[in-house]
C-alpha positions in Angstrom: -83.1 7.1 -19.4 -79.2 7.7 -19.3 -78.7 5.2 -16.4 -80.9 2.6 -18.2 -78.7 3.0 -21.4 -75.4 2.9 -19.5 -76.3 0.0 -17.1 -73.2 -2.0 -18.2 -71.8 -2.4 -14.7 -75.2 -2.8 -13.0 -75.2 0.8 -11.7 -79.0 1.4 -12.5 -79.8 -2.0 -10.7 -77.9 -1.0 -7.7 -79.5 2.5 -7.5 -83.0 1.0 -8.0 -82.4 -1.5 -5.2 -81.0 1.2 -2.9 -83.8 3.7 -3.2 -86.4 1.0 -3.0 -87.8 0.9 -6.5 -87.6 -2.8 -6.7 -88.7 -3.4 -3.1 -92.4 -3.1 -2.0 -91.5 -1.1 1.1 -87.8 -0.3 2.2 -88.7 -0.3 5.9 -89.7 -3.6 7.5 -93.1 -4.0 9.1 -91.4 -4.6 12.5 -89.7 -1.2 12.3 -92.9 0.5 11.2 -94.8 -1.0 14.2 -92.2 0.4 16.7 -93.6 3.2 19.1 -91.8 5.2 21.7 -92.0 3.8 25.2 -92.8 7.2 26.5 -96.4 6.7 25.1 -97.0 3.4 26.9 -99.9 3.2 29.5 -98.8 4.2 33.0 -95.9 6.4 31.9 -95.9 9.8 33.6 -94.1 12.8 32.4 -92.5 15.3 34.8 -90.9 18.6 33.9 -87.6 19.2 35.5 -84.3 21.0 35.1 -80.9 19.6 33.9 -78.5 19.3 36.8 -75.3 20.2 35.0 -74.9 23.9 34.7 -76.5 27.1 35.7 -78.2 27.6 32.4 -81.3 25.9 33.6 -82.3 23.8 30.6 -85.8 22.3 31.0 -86.1 18.5 30.6 -89.0 16.0 30.4 -88.5 13.0 32.6 -90.7 10.0 31.7 -91.2 7.5 34.5 -93.2 4.5 35.5 -93.4 2.7 38.9 -90.6 4.8 40.3 -88.2 4.1 37.5 -87.0 6.6 34.9 -87.4 5.4 31.4 -86.4 8.4 29.4 -85.0 12.0 29.8 -85.2 14.5 26.9 -85.2 18.2 26.3 -88.4 20.2 26.9 -89.6 21.6 23.6 -91.9 24.1 25.5 -88.8 25.7 27.3 -87.9 29.2 26.2 -84.3 28.4 27.4 -83.4 25.4 25.4 -86.4 24.8 23.2 -86.1 21.0 23.5 -82.4 20.8 22.9 -79.8 19.5 25.3 -76.0 19.7 25.3 -74.1 16.4 25.3 -73.9 16.3 29.1 -77.7 17.0 29.4 -78.4 14.4 26.8 -76.4 11.8 28.8 -78.6 12.2 32.0 -80.5 9.0 31.2 -77.3 7.1 31.1 -76.1 8.7 34.3 -79.2 7.8 36.2 -79.4 4.2 34.8 -75.7 3.3 34.7 -74.9 0.0 36.5 -71.7 1.9 37.6 -73.5 4.6 39.4 -72.8 4.7 43.1 -76.1 4.4 45.0 -74.6 4.0 48.5 -72.8 6.3 50.7 -69.1 5.3 50.8 -66.9 6.1 53.7 -63.2 5.4 54.4 -62.3 5.8 58.1 -59.0 7.6 58.9 -56.0 5.4 58.1 -58.2 2.7 56.7 -57.5 1.0 53.4 -61.2 -0.1 52.8 -64.3 1.7 51.9 -67.5 0.8 53.8 -71.1 1.4 53.1 -73.1 3.7 55.4 -76.8 4.5 55.6 -77.7 7.9 54.5 -78.9 8.7 58.0 -75.6 7.7 59.5 -73.6 9.8 56.9 -75.8 12.9 57.5 -75.5 12.6 61.3 -71.7 12.3 60.9 -71.6 15.5 58.7 -73.8 17.4 61.1 -71.7 16.5 64.1 -68.5 17.6 62.3 -69.9 20.9 61.1 -71.2 21.6 64.7 -67.9 20.6 66.3 -65.9 22.8 63.8 -68.2 25.8 64.3 -68.0 25.5 68.1 -64.3 25.0 68.2 -63.7 28.1 65.9 -66.4 30.4 67.3 -65.5 34.1 67.4 -67.8 35.8 69.9 -66.0 39.1 70.0 -63.0 40.8 68.3 -60.0 42.2 70.1 -61.8 45.6 70.4 -64.8 44.0 72.1 -67.0 44.3 69.0 -69.7 41.5 68.8 -69.0 39.1 65.9 -71.0 36.0 66.6 -69.4 34.1 63.8 -67.1 31.3 62.6 -64.8 31.4 59.6 -63.7 27.8 59.9 -65.7 26.3 57.0 -65.6 27.2 53.3 -67.8 26.3 50.4 -66.8 26.3 46.8 -69.5 26.7 44.1 -69.4 25.2 40.7 -71.2 25.2 37.4 -73.3 22.1 38.3 -75.0 24.2 40.9 -77.9 26.3 39.8 -79.0 29.7 41.3 -81.5 28.1 43.6 -79.1 25.7 45.0 -76.5 28.4 45.5 -79.2 30.5 47.3 -80.0 27.6 49.6 -76.3 27.0 50.4 -75.8 30.7 51.2 -78.8 30.6 53.5 -77.5 27.5 55.1 -74.0 29.0 55.8 -75.6 32.2 57.1 -78.0 30.4 59.4 -74.9 28.5 60.8 -73.2 31.9 61.1 -70.3 31.0 58.8 -69.0 34.1 57.1 -68.9 34.3 53.4 -65.8 35.8 51.8 -66.1 37.4 48.4 -63.4 39.3 46.6 -61.2 39.2 49.7 -63.8 41.4 51.5 -65.7 40.1 54.6 -69.5 40.2 54.3 
């Protein structure tokens, strides 16, 4: 009643219009008809893990015909209960960015140009270089004749974007190649 009486500057009229008293419905029919694209026919949902840190937040990846259409936090996860940090929330943009590199880029020694390589060619180059480095730096025995059967010529640096499972696989790879892992300056 107070606002109706003091409506000298049109305050009550503005409030009525703002809260929808004078409008039949404040949200348009087009907006009310919108539905999430994750519910469209043919959309499949896959449970995955965020790739950014070792926390292991669970994600739901919605995809259709081999294309990701949405990524969100998994509400059934005891780790993140459907929430994602800013980096995790940006996964969809990372995957679908027009600036995302989708080809292997290689710059030959002393070259000023990058060239595209096939994934098979790049993997073969890496395998050849790892094998060559291992062979060139192989230590069969130490100076006392003790069997070593190792190479200490390759190093690996972990990071927060690698989860426990990936670290485990990298460790197994290095051990199978007989590269020595050094932790806290102690040889293992």
